[in-house]
C-alpha positions as CSV (number, residue, x, y, z in Angstrom):
1,M,89.1,-15.0,102.5
2,K,88.6,-17.5,105.3
3,D,91.9,-18.3,107.4
4,L,93.5,-21.5,107.0
5,T,93.2,-23.4,110.0
6,A,95.8,-25.7,111.8
7,V,96.3,-28.2,114.1
8,E,99.9,-29.1,115.8
9,T,100.4,-32.5,117.2
10,F,103.7,-33.2,119.1
11,A,104.2,-29.4,119.6
12,G,107.2,-29.4,121.6
13,A,108.4,-25.5,122.5
14,G,106.5,-24.3,119.5
15,G,108.8,-24.0,116.6
16,L,106.7,-25.5,113.7
17,M,103.8,-23.8,115.3
18,L,105.3,-20.6,115.1
19,G,106.5,-20.8,111.6
20,T,103.0,-22.3,110.4
21,A,101.4,-19.1,112.3
22,L,104.2,-16.8,110.3
23,A,102.8,-18.3,107.1
24,G,99.1,-17.5,107.9
25,F,97.5,-20.5,109.8
26,R,95.3,-19.9,112.6
27,H,95.6,-22.9,115.2
28,I,92.7,-24.7,116.6
29,A,94.7,-27.1,119.0
30,A,98.5,-27.8,120.0
31,I,99.1,-31.3,121.6
32,E,102.3,-31.8,123.5
33,W,102.3,-34.6,126.4
34,E,105.7,-33.0,128.2
35,R,104.6,-30.7,130.6
36,N,107.6,-28.2,130.3
37,C,107.1,-27.6,126.6
38,C,103.4,-27.0,127.4
39,A,104.2,-24.4,129.9
40,T,105.9,-22.8,127.5
41,I,103.5,-22.4,125.3
42,R,100.9,-21.1,127.7
43,R,103.3,-18.8,129.1
44,N,103.4,-17.4,125.6
45,Q,99.9,-17.6,125.1
46,K,98.7,-16.0,128.4
47,A,101.3,-13.3,127.8
48,R,99.1,-12.4,124.5
49,Y,102.0,-13.2,122.2
50,P,100.9,-12.4,118.8
51,L,101.8,-15.6,116.9
52,V,100.2,-18.0,119.6
53,D,96.4,-17.8,119.1
54,P,94.6,-16.9,122.4
55,S,91.6,-19.2,121.4
56,M,93.9,-22.4,120.6
57,R,93.3,-25.2,122.8
58,I,96.3,-26.7,124.4
59,I,96.4,-30.4,125.2
60,E,98.9,-31.7,127.6
61,G,99.0,-35.5,127.1
62,D,99.2,-38.2,124.7
63,V,98.3,-37.4,121.1
64,R,96.9,-40.8,121.0
65,D,94.2,-40.5,123.9
66,V,92.8,-36.9,122.5
67,D,89.2,-37.1,121.6
68,W,89.0,-34.8,118.2
69,S,85.3,-34.0,118.5
70,F,86.0,-30.8,119.7
71,I,86.9,-29.7,116.2
72,D,84.1,-28.4,114.4
73,C,85.6,-27.0,111.4
74,P,87.3,-28.1,108.5
75,V,91.2,-28.5,109.3
76,D,93.6,-27.1,106.6
77,L,96.8,-28.5,108.0
78,L,98.2,-31.1,110.2
79,A,101.7,-30.6,111.1
80,G,104.0,-32.1,113.8
81,G,107.5,-33.5,114.3
82,P,107.0,-37.1,116.1
83,P,109.6,-38.1,118.3
84,C,113.1,-38.6,116.5
85,Q,114.5,-41.2,119.0
86,P,113.5,-43.7,117.0
87,F,115.6,-43.1,114.1
88,S,118.4,-41.0,115.7
89,I,121.8,-42.3,116.8
90,G,121.2,-40.8,120.1
91,G,118.0,-42.5,120.7
92,L,120.1,-46.0,119.7
93,A,118.2,-45.9,116.5
94,R,115.7,-48.8,117.3
95,G,112.9,-47.4,114.7
96,D,109.9,-49.7,114.8
97,A,110.9,-51.4,117.9
98,D,111.0,-48.4,119.7
99,A,107.7,-47.4,121.8
100,R,108.6,-43.8,121.2
101,D,107.8,-44.3,117.4
102,M,104.6,-42.0,116.9
103,F,104.3,-42.2,113.0
104,P,101.4,-44.5,113.8
105,A,99.9,-42.2,115.9
106,F,100.2,-39.3,113.8
107,T,98.8,-41.5,110.8
108,H,96.0,-41.9,113.0
109,V,95.1,-38.1,113.2
110,L,95.9,-37.8,109.7
111,D,92.6,-40.3,108.7
112,V,90.4,-38.8,111.6
113,L,91.0,-35.2,110.8
114,R,91.6,-35.4,107.1
115,P,93.2,-32.3,106.6
116,R,94.0,-30.4,103.3
117,A,97.7,-30.8,103.3
118,F,100.1,-32.0,106.3
119,I,103.8,-31.2,107.4
120,C,105.6,-33.8,109.1
121,E,109.4,-33.2,110.2
122,N,112.3,-36.0,111.3
123,V,115.7,-36.5,111.7
124,K,117.7,-37.2,108.8
125,G,118.7,-40.6,110.1
126,L,115.2,-41.8,109.1
127,T,116.4,-41.9,105.8
128,R,119.3,-44.1,106.5
129,Q,119.6,-47.5,104.5
130,S,118.9,-49.6,107.4
131,F,115.7,-48.2,107.9
132,H,115.1,-48.1,104.2
133,S,112.0,-50.7,104.2
134,Y,110.3,-48.9,107.0
135,Y,110.8,-45.4,105.8
136,E,109.1,-46.6,102.6
137,Y,106.4,-48.2,104.8
138,I,106.1,-44.6,106.7
139,L,105.3,-43.1,103.4
140,L,102.8,-45.2,102.1
141,R,101.2,-45.2,105.4
142,L,101.1,-41.4,105.0
143,Q,99.8,-41.8,101.7
144,H,96.6,-44.1,103.0
145,P,96.2,-43.5,106.4
146,S,92.3,-44.9,106.0
147,L,94.1,-48.4,105.5
148,V,94.8,-48.9,108.9
149,R,97.1,-51.7,110.4
150,V,94.9,-54.3,112.1
151,K,95.2,-56.4,115.0
152,D,98.3,-58.7,115.0
153,E,99.5,-57.4,111.7
154,T,103.5,-57.0,111.3
155,W,104.1,-53.6,109.6
156,E,105.9,-55.8,106.9
157,A,102.4,-57.4,106.1
158,H,100.7,-53.8,106.4
159,M,103.4,-52.5,104.1
160,A,102.6,-55.4,101.9
161,R,98.8,-55.0,101.8
162,L,99.2,-51.0,101.2
163,S,101.6,-52.1,98.3
164,R,98.8,-53.9,96.8
165,D,96.4,-51.8,97.0
166,H,98.0,-48.7,96.1
167,T,96.3,-48.0,93.0
168,S,92.9,-49.1,94.1
169,A,91.6,-45.7,95.6
170,D,88.1,-46.6,95.7
171,R,89.0,-49.0,98.8
172,E,90.0,-45.5,100.9
173,A,88.2,-42.9,102.3
174,V,91.2,-40.7,102.2
175,R,94.6,-40.4,100.4
176,Y,97.4,-38.2,100.2
177,E,100.2,-37.4,97.6
178,V,103.2,-37.3,99.8
179,I,106.5,-35.5,98.8
180,P,109.3,-36.2,101.2
181,T,112.4,-33.8,100.8
182,V,116.1,-34.1,102.9
183,V,116.8,-30.4,103.8
184,D,119.7,-28.3,105.2
185,A,117.9,-25.3,107.9
186,A,121.3,-23.4,106.7
187,D,120.1,-23.3,103.4
188,Y,116.9,-21.5,104.3
189,G,118.3,-18.8,106.3
190,V,118.6,-20.4,109.3
191,P,122.0,-19.9,111.2
192,Q,122.4,-23.4,112.0
193,H,123.3,-26.5,109.9
194,R,120.5,-28.9,110.7
195,H,119.7,-31.7,108.1
196,R,116.1,-33.2,108.6
197,V,113.6,-34.9,106.3
198,I,110.2,-32.8,106.0
199,I,107.3,-34.8,104.4
200,V,104.2,-32.9,102.9
201,G,101.2,-34.2,101.9
202,F,98.2,-33.0,100.1
203,R,94.8,-34.4,100.0
204,S,93.8,-36.3,96.7
205,D,91.2,-33.9,96.0
206,V,93.4,-30.6,96.2
207,E,94.8,-29.5,93.3
208,A,98.0,-28.5,94.3
209,R,100.8,-27.8,91.8
210,W,103.6,-27.8,95.0
211,S,107.4,-28.6,95.2
212,F,109.5,-28.2,97.9
213,P,111.0,-24.4,98.1
214,L,114.3,-23.8,96.1
215,P,117.6,-22.9,98.9
216,T,117.6,-19.5,98.8
217,H,121.2,-19.4,101.2
218,G,124.7,-20.8,100.6
219,P,128.1,-20.9,98.5
220,S,126.4,-21.2,95.2
221,R,123.0,-19.2,96.2
222,A,122.4,-15.2,95.9
223,L,122.7,-15.3,99.7
224,P,125.3,-16.6,101.7
225,W,124.6,-18.5,104.8
226,R,124.0,-16.7,108.4
227,T,126.6,-17.1,110.5
228,L,126.4,-17.9,114.5
229,G,128.1,-14.6,114.7
230,E,125.5,-12.8,112.6
231,A,122.8,-14.2,114.7
232,L,123.9,-13.2,118.2
233,E,125.8,-9.9,117.3
234,D,122.6,-7.6,117.9
235,L,121.4,-9.8,120.6
236,P,119.8,-7.7,123.4
237,D,120.6,-7.9,127.3
238,M,118.7,-10.5,128.5
239,N,118.4,-9.7,132.5
240,N,117.0,-13.3,133.3
241,E,120.2,-14.9,131.2
242,P,122.2,-16.6,133.7
243,R,126.3,-16.0,132.6
244,P,127.7,-18.3,130.1
245,R,129.7,-20.7,131.3
246,A,132.9,-22.0,130.2
247,A,132.9,-25.4,128.5
248,K,136.0,-28.0,128.2
249,A,137.5,-27.9,124.7
250,Y,139.1,-31.3,123.4
251,P,139.6,-33.2,120.2
252,G,135.7,-34.1,118.6
253,H,134.5,-31.3,121.3
254,T,135.2,-28.0,119.2
255,G,131.9,-26.3,119.6
256,S,130.4,-23.7,117.0
257,S,132.3,-21.0,115.5
258,L,130.8,-17.7,115.2
259,D,132.1,-17.1,111.5
260,A,129.9,-20.0,109.9
261,P,126.3,-21.6,110.9
262,S,126.4,-23.2,114.0
263,K,126.5,-26.7,114.6
264,T,122.9,-28.7,114.9
265,I,121.7,-27.4,118.2
266,K,121.0,-30.7,120.1
267,A,118.5,-32.0,122.8
268,G,121.1,-33.0,125.1
269,V,123.4,-30.1,127.3
270,H,126.4,-31.1,129.2
271,G,128.7,-33.7,127.2
272,V,126.7,-33.7,123.9
273,P,129.4,-35.1,121.4
274,G,131.0,-32.4,119.5
275,G,130.3,-29.6,121.5
276,E,127.2,-28.3,119.5
277,N,125.8,-26.4,122.1
278,T,128.9,-24.7,122.9
279,V,130.4,-21.4,121.6
280,R,134.1,-21.1,120.1
281,L,135.4,-17.6,120.5
282,P,137.8,-16.2,118.6
283,D,140.4,-16.6,121.1
284,G,139.9,-20.4,121.1
285,S,137.8,-21.0,124.3
286,L,134.8,-22.5,124.6
287,R,131.4,-21.6,126.1
288,Y,128.1,-22.9,126.2
289,M,125.4,-21.2,124.8
290,T,122.4,-19.2,126.7
291,V,119.2,-20.4,126.3
292,R,118.6,-17.1,124.1
293,E,121.3,-17.7,121.9
294,G,120.3,-21.5,121.4
295,A,116.8,-19.8,120.4
296,R,118.4,-17.3,118.1
297,A,120.3,-20.4,116.4
298,Q,116.7,-22.1,116.0
299,S,115.5,-18.8,114.7
300,F,113.1,-18.5,117.4
301,P,111.7,-14.5,117.9
302,D,113.2,-13.1,121.0
303,G,109.9,-12.2,122.2
304,Y,109.0,-15.6,122.7
305,E,109.8,-17.2,126.2
306,I,111.2,-20.5,126.6
307,T,110.4,-21.8,130.1
308,G,112.6,-23.7,132.8
309,S,116.1,-24.0,133.9
310,W,119.1,-23.8,131.3
311,T,118.9,-27.7,131.2
312,E,115.3,-27.7,130.6
313,G,115.5,-24.7,128.0
314,M,118.4,-26.1,125.6
315,R,116.5,-29.3,125.7
316,Q,113.3,-27.6,124.4
317,I,115.1,-25.6,121.7
318,G,117.3,-28.7,121.1
319,N,114.0,-30.6,120.1
320,A,112.5,-27.7,118.1
321,V,111.9,-26.9,114.0
322,P,113.7,-23.8,113.2
323,V,111.1,-21.3,113.5
324,E,112.3,-19.9,109.6
325,L,112.5,-23.4,108.1
326,A,108.9,-23.9,109.1
327,R,107.9,-20.4,108.0
328,V,109.4,-21.2,104.5
329,V,107.7,-24.4,104.0
330,A,104.3,-23.8,105.4
331,S,104.3,-20.6,103.4
332,S,104.4,-22.5,100.4
333,V,101.6,-24.9,101.5
334,A,99.3,-22.0,102.2
335,V,100.6,-20.6,98.8
336,A,99.0,-23.9,97.0
337,L,95.9,-24.1,99.5
338,R,94.9,-20.8,98.3
339,E,95.5,-21.4,94.5
340,D,93.4,-24.5,95.1
341,E,90.8,-22.6,96.7
342,A,91.0,-20.1,93.9
343,M,90.7,-22.4,91.4
344,R,87.7,-24.2,92.8
345,E,85.8,-20.7,93.0
346,L,86.5,-20.1,89.8
347,G,85.1,-23.3,88.4
348,V,82.0,-22.3,90.2
349,E,81.5,-19.4,88.8
350,L,82.1,-20.8,85.2
351,D,79.6,-23.5,85.8
352,S,77.2,-20.9,86.7
353,A,77.8,-18.7,83.7
354,L,77.7,-21.6,81.5
355,S,74.7,-23.0,82.9
356,E,73.0,-19.7,83.0
357,K,73.7,-19.4,79.0
358,F,72.3,-22.9,78.5
359,Q,69.0,-21.9,80.4
360,G,68.9,-19.0,78.2
361,A,69.3,-21.1,75.3
362,L,66.3,-23.6,76.0
363,R,64.2,-20.2,76.7
């Protein structure tokens, strides 16, 4: 059985990439513009970390400038989390007016590579009522990536055109069936409450009987949520970790309790509202998480090294997709793609058998 191939855009520190690797995808390339994140991926590739393919091409730069002609095989999965700042409160939530909106770039890559499936992750803020129309526009663009926005066309005019052409498949080079889902990572075994929207799409020629994986953890589930304390209790002594620093506790800046999933790890560090990157100890005191503790809360494996200072490490971790959540989603996508392959092979075998039977009858 051939490998399932993947291309990672907006790779960051590699959370989504590691999850898709755990699901059985072999990465052809990872693209990321930020040098410290690229340094993290390169460090682990050089160290032969088993989930980082040694032949994977790491491209440091703007995804919009990539020449994709180096890819000479079919791509099964395109994955990526376009920058969330345009849709987050911390990023001023400017949406389409924000130059950091990379959904158009992701859609362009989708049109160029035409993978069998894609996984796209972003903040829950994308689904806010104030972004409702633009969110619907994003989903339409992902569904019809080859119906591109033309010069001087507003996104509203493009959305209207996409809506008109929605049922005209003959006008398209490629089309996707798109399934968006809002999830809490804690419901899938991640020791952190992290609400995100995950958009999964399958190319229209793929026979995918797929739905988003059901939650496995929580008060009404078979398994309880994993707490931050459980995630940290067997943490080995990391010699390269600086001593955790004390943090100030004040109303609204309460940190994460050890007896529950952590608050959402943020890309900011000092001064993060709510003290999300701090731990509240049993005596009520507060201290900052170490980089490795933050990585544990994001379900990064211990053997995967995050490069840079504490500030830089926490920024990389806060921007990442939880590895375990990525694994769960990507594994379900991999199963759907394998089932499609099996059905196609069965169809070929049946066609061949029927053809032989027909030829025999003629003789």
